[in-house]
C-alpha positions, -999 to 999 in steps of 0.1 A, spaced: -145 377 -292 -168 347 -299 -157 316 -281 -175 283 -289 -190 263 -261 -180 226 -258 -172 198 -234 -182 163 -231 -212 150 -252 -246 154 -237 -263 126 -217 -286 115 -245 -256 112 -269 -236 92 -243 -265 69 -235 -271 62 -272 -233 54 -276 -235 31 -247 -266 14 -261 -250 9 -295 -218 -4 -278 -238 -29 -257 -256 -41 -288 -223 -47 -307 -208 -65 -277 -239 -88 -273 -238 -97 -310 -201 -105 -308 -207 -126 -276 -234 -146 -294 -211 -152 -324 -185 -165 -299 -210 -190 -284 -215 -171 -251 -250 -177 -237 -272 -152 -218 -263 -165 -183 -226 -161 -189 -231 -127 -204 -251 -116 -173 -223 -128 -150 -196 -110 -171 -217 -78 -168 -221 -82 -130 -184 -87 -126 -177 -56 -148 -201 -34 -128 -180 -40 -97 -158 -12 -110 -188 12 -111 -212 22 -138 -189 48 -154 -160 23 -158 -185 -3 -171 -197 21 -197 -162 31 -207 -151 -5 -211 -182 -14 -231 -177 15 -256 -139 9 -259 -144 -28 -266 -172 -21 -291 -149 4 -310 -122 -22 -310 -146 -48 -324 -157 -23 -351 -121 -17 -361 -111 -53 -361 -141 -62 -382 -132 -35 -407 -96 -47 -409 -108 -83 -414 -129 -72 -443 -104 -48 -459 -71 -67 -453 -81 -102 -441 -44 -114 -441 -35 -88 -415 -56 -105 -388 -29 -132 -385 0 -107 -383 26 -118 -357 41 -86 -341 67 -104 -320 81 -122 -350 80 -90 -371 98 -68 -345 126 -94 -342 133 -89 -379 136 -51 -377 169 -33 -379 179 -14 -347 184 24 -345 216 43 -349 234 43 -316 264 61 -301 296 44 -312 316 60 -285 312 77 -251 294 109 -258 286 119 -222 265 107 -193 228 101 -194 209 100 -161 178 78 -157 153 91 -132 132 64 -116 108 70 -87 97 39 -68 68 31 -45 59 -4 -34 69 -18 -67 61 -55 -71 95 -73 -69 93 -89 -103 85 -56 -120 113 -38 -101 139 -64 -108 131 -64 -146 133 -26 -147 166 -25 -129 180 -54 -151 170 -35 -182 191 -5 -171 221 -27 -161 219 -44 -195 223 -12 -215 249 -13 -243 257 23 -238 277 22 -205 279 59 -194 247 60 -176 236 69 -141 204 55 -125 189 79 -100 163 62 -79 141 80 -53 119 58 -33 87 75 -23 83 61 13 76 25 3 61 3 30 71 -29 13 105 -39 27 116 -57 -5 118 -24 -24 147 -10 -2 164 -44 0 165 -48 -38 176 -13 -44 204 -15 -19 215 -48 -34 217 -35 -69 234 -3 -58 261 -23 -39 269 -42 -71 269 -12 -94 280 23 -82 262 39 -112 229 33 -93 224 61 -68 196 61 -42 175 86 -22 147 79 2 117 100 12 105 98 48 70 108 38 50 100 7 52 130 -17 39 117 -50 56 112 -83 66 148 -89 83 152 -56 101 119 -59 112 125 -95 125 160 -86 146 144 -58 160 119 -83 168 149 -105 189 164 -77 211 133 -79 216 136 -117 251 144 -130 245 136 -166 243 158 -197 209 143 -204 181 129 -184 153 104 -192 126 88 -172 118 51 -165 87 40 -147 95 15 -119 76 -13 -136 87 -8 -172 116 -21 -193 142 -5 -216 155 -22 -248 193 -27 -245 201 -2 -272 177 25 -259 202 48 -242 227 46 -270 201 56 -295 188 86 -276 223 98 -266 233 97 -303 203 119 -313 207 143 -284 244 147 -291 234 156 -327 216 187 -314 181 178 -303 169 192 -270 141 165 -265 140 131 -281 112 105 -280 110 70 -294 83 45 -303 71 20 -277 51 -11 -272 35 -28 -242 43 -58 -221 11 -78 -215 4 -94 -181 18 -126 -196 50 -108 -205 44 -107 -243 52 -77 -264 20 -62 -278 3 -30 -290 32 -12 -307 27 25 -312 45 38 -343 45 76 -338 47 105 -362 75 130 -360 68 160 -337 32 170 -341 21 199 -318 -16 195 -326 -15 158 -318 4 165 -286 -23 190 -276 -49 163 -282 -31 135 -264 2 129 -247 13 108 -276 50 108 -268 45 83 -241 78 66 -236 108 69 -240 114 107 -237 149 121 -230 159 158 -224 190 179 -221 195 182 -183 202 219 -186 168 224 -203 149 205 -176 166 225 -149 161 258 -167 123 253 -168 123 244 -131 121 206 -133 88 189 -128 60 213 -117 42 207 -84 6 198 -89 10 180 -122 12 144 -108 0 120 -134 8 144 -162 42 156 -151 60 146 -183 32 161 -204 36 194 -186 74 192 -188 74 188 -225 50 217 -230 72 240 -209 102 229 -230 82 237 -261 76 272 -247 113 275 -241 120 268 -278 131 232 -275 140 213 -307 121 180 -305 133 149 -324 119 114 -329 136 80 -332 112 57 -350 123 26 -331 105 6 -304 129 12 -275 106 11 -245 82 -16 -232 53 -2 -212 39 -27 -188 2 -35 -188 -15 -42 -155 -47 -32 -136 -31 0 -122 -14 10 -154 -29 35 -179 -14 14 -207 -40 -13 -199 -67 8 -181 -72 44 -191 -94 50 -160 -68 37 -135 -56 73 -128 -85 97 -134 -66 125 -117 -40 123 -145 -66 133 -171 -73 165 -152 -36 172 -146 -31 169 -183 -59 194 -190 -43 219 -166 -9 214 -182 -23 222 -217 -42 253 -204 -9 265 -187 7 262 -221 -21 279 -240 -22 308 -217 13 317 -228 14 304 -264 -22 312 -276 -39 336 -252 -77 332 -254 -75 295 -263 -92 271 -240 -88 233 -235 -119 212 -231 -124 175 -225 -126 153 -256 -151 125 -254 -122 101 -248 -102 98 -215 -68 113 -217 -77 132 -249 -84 169 -252 -101 194 -274 -84 228 -278 -106 256 -289 -92 288 -304 -111 322 -303 -125 337 -335 -130 374 -335 -165 388 -340 -170 398 -377 -146 372 -391 -160 361 -424 -155 328 -444 -158 326 -482 -169 291 -492 -159 284 -528 -177 255 -547 -169 248 -583 -196 230 -603 -209 220 -637 -246 211 -636 -252 183 -611 -277 201 -590 -286 167 -575 -253 171 -557 -250 208 -553 -285 214 -538 -280 191 -507 -245 205 -503 -259 241 -502 -290 232 -482 -272 213 -454 -246 241 -453 -273 268 -449 -294 248 -425 -267 235 -402 -238 260 -402 -237 278 -368 -211 304 -378 -232 332 -392 -207 353 -412 -200 335 -445 -206 339 -482 -210 310 -507 -194 315 -541 -205 289 -567 -181 288 -597 -202 278 -627 -178 260 -652 -200 256 -683 -233 243 -669 -257 234 -698 -289 223 -682 -318 248 -679 -327 234 -645 -292 244 -633 -295 280 -644 -330 282 -629 -315 269 -596 -287 295 -598 -312 323 -604 -334 312 -575 -305 309 -551 -290 342 -560 -324 359 -557 -327 344 -522 -293 358 -513 -279 323 -505 -251 322 -531 -232 343 -555 -226 326 -589 -193 333 -607 -193 324 -644 -161 307 -655 -164 297 -692 -129 282 -694 -117 246 -700 -119 227 -667 -89 233 -645 -96 228 -608 -68 251 -597 -78 279 -620 -115 278 -610 -107 281 -574 -81 309 -580 -107 329 -599 -132 327 -571 -106 335 -545 -99 368 -562 -136 378 -558 -139 365 -522 -144 389 -494 -138 365 -465 -109 364 -440 -108 326 -445 -112 307 -478 -129 273 -477 -126 253 -509 -154 228 -510 -165 201 -534 -201 201 -547 -206 165 -537 -203 171 -499 -229 175 -472 -225 191 -437 -229 169 -407 -221 190 -376 -231 226 -372 -197 238 -358 -177 225 -389 -170 260 -402 -160 275 -368 -137 245 -363 -119 250 -396 -118 288 -392 -104 289 -357 -75 267 -367 -69 283 -401 -66 317 -383 -38 306 -360 -6 324 -370 14 291 -371 -11 272 -393 -13 269 -431 -40 246 -444 -68 229 -424 -90 199 -434 -119 180 -418 -129 144 -414 -147 133 -445 -170 103 -445 -184 82 -474 -222 79 -475 -218 45 -456 -201 65 -428 -167 50 -433 -137 73 -435 -129 89 -469 -104 115 -456 -85 117 -423 -54 134 -436 -32 128 -466 0 108 -464 24 120 -491 40 90 -507 12 66 -498 4 43 -527 34 57 -545 19 92 -548 -4 105 -520 -35 90 -504 -58 91 -475 -48 72 -444 -76 53 -426 -96 53 -459 -125 28 -456 -122 23 -418 -148 32 -393 -145 66 -376 -138 53 -341 -112 62 -315 -88 33 -316 -51 32 -317 -38 4 -338 -1 7 -348 -6 45 -355 -26 72 -338 -64 74 -337 -82 89 -367 -104 108 -342 -76 130 -329 -65 163 -343 -30 161 -357 -5 178 -380 -3 164 -415 17 172 -447 -15 177 -466 -53 176 -466 -77 170 -495 -90 198 -517 -125 183 -513 -127 205 -482 -98 227 -471 -95 260 -454 -68 286 -454 -65 322 -442 -69 345 -472 -37 364 -466 -17 331 -464 -33 319 -496 -23 351 -513 12 350 -500 15 314 -512 4 325 -547 -28 304 -548 -32 270 -564 -6 260 -591 -26 261 -623 -1 237 -641 -22 210 -623 -54 204 -642 -75 178 -622 -57 168 -591 -25 173 -571 -26 211 -566 -43 207 -532 -14 186 -519 11 209 -536 -3 239 -519 -1 222 -485 35 213 -492 43 249 -500 28 261 -467 47 233 -449 80 244 -465 72 280 -455 72 268 -418 35 266 -413 16 237 -397 -11 219 -417 -39 205 -395 -64 177 -398 -94 186 -376 -117 155 -371 -141 176 -349 -153 191 -382 -171 164 -402 -187 162 -436 -201 136 -459 -182 132 -492 -201 114 -520 -169 106 -540 -167 71 -553 -144 48 -532 -124 41 -563 -111 67 -588 -101 58 -623 -65 70 -628 -72 72 -666 -93 104 -659 -62 121 -646 -40 139 -673 -4 129 -677 6 164 -668 -8 160 -633 13 129 -628 44 148 -640 38 178 -617 29 156 -588 62 136 -592 81 169 -590 61 184 -561 59 153 -539 96 146 -539 113 136 -517 84 123 -496 76 95 -522 109 79 -514 118 91 -479 84 89 -464 60 114 -448 73 127 -414 38 128 -400 33 91 -407 59 65 -398 86 47 -417 76 16 -398 42 15 -415 34 2 -450 31 31 -474 13 10 -500 -19 5 -480 -43 31 -465 -47 9 -434 -19 15 -409 -1 -18 -409 36 -25 -401 59 -23 -432 64 -59 -444 34 -72 -425 25 -96 -454 60 -111 -459 
């Protein structure tokens, strides 16, 4: 078995990233009127946290500046968007209209600041769904106010039950002791400094009672000033995103019987105990559901990961161990590695020696595009076992045919002649029948390879038994995003989310474009699928002439129960124009797309969010401009 090497970027790469980040930060400071002396004092203050934390903060702030600048340029009106005003206008979730059973809230405490603890307790007492039980286990707090406040609340409300540890055991031990108190049909977790929305429990109970085993909701954060900020509108269950980042966050609720059947929280997972628990529930076959409503407010403060990702470095390593524990059972041979970003991960899957890829590239003349496509592919691609099939659809120029002859003579490509009227689906299907590879890669002639492991990345995911179609990150020539996954229904049809934005790791309303995730579809400009799956699906639908059949194939694999995956670790340049003339698309393609894309055009794409505006490629809240 060949297994790719990976890990964090090399020192030279990281130093260059830091240098670029510092340059962007200095330019922004100058624009804001900050002089050299003040900059120096700010840097000295930041260095008190250590050089590693200084570098992390500098890069994070620079990425945020890059994204903000791009948003200002693309959607200038969005800069003035008022989230607090917007969220107050949103309809609430469906909640339980009657008593469906008890839900137990597990809350470990340890020297919680009094204001934070009081607000957490008050948010439970204020729940509109009354059949709850709050199970608190204090982990040997030394601050006297913690016990005093807990006792006072418990005396007023018998639904609040308490346990005290004599010795500090950590969050797993304290939460498991709280679980021992639980008598509810369902359990959920509340951090001792966070706040529930009043309808939170009613919403999750209604969804759990409908048959889900695990339910998660959207969340936002409470700033240190107590203002609601940074909402995270999550997709429906996305295994690949979850293996890249613990995106469920808060609020997450479970069937109590499921939690107990998998052994509760696992010792040694402190800091990632909920991550590990969900993964073990997945292994147990849990059905996971999502409520797209902000029902949990995660508090930001210096010791919270919501505000400072490096406040709990042990949690990153615990998350990595939790993922590996899952992979050892679900995907033997797979290995989790560190992604460049804290609390993010990079799962690598083995590719058997001798596994071949067939790279299919339709073209008609345009050697000015095809030659750099083939040259960068041959020069950079690290996976050695592949063939290139160029589908010649009526090339007329002598230089093109001379190029074909030279390339074939050198053994670089095999040219397949297709003297038929242009039909993108037909051309690719013809070549697929002549391909000898285990994986088919359909590639536009106007692309260029960026990173050497692009093919290995696509292949290792396409070969997973649970996966259908796989697509990479595509960048325009100016290095902004051209493709980071297709949202079906976006723009009324289907479009590329994040299009035109910088390829930086930043979460603004939706997930980061630099994290692997499941999608309904990827673009046919570069997509990979295992040959046997392509054949079972029946290939591309040839009733589509120019466009639409790439998305339609992805929808067929999705409906067949397979996962389609966007893989940003594979990156190519795509020289497509940033605007496409819809007049070049035949009416028949619109008709077929309308048929194939239903019901997602009206009901939304489950891997996006109903809270986000489907008419813009930039993730912004629905109705942001009203």
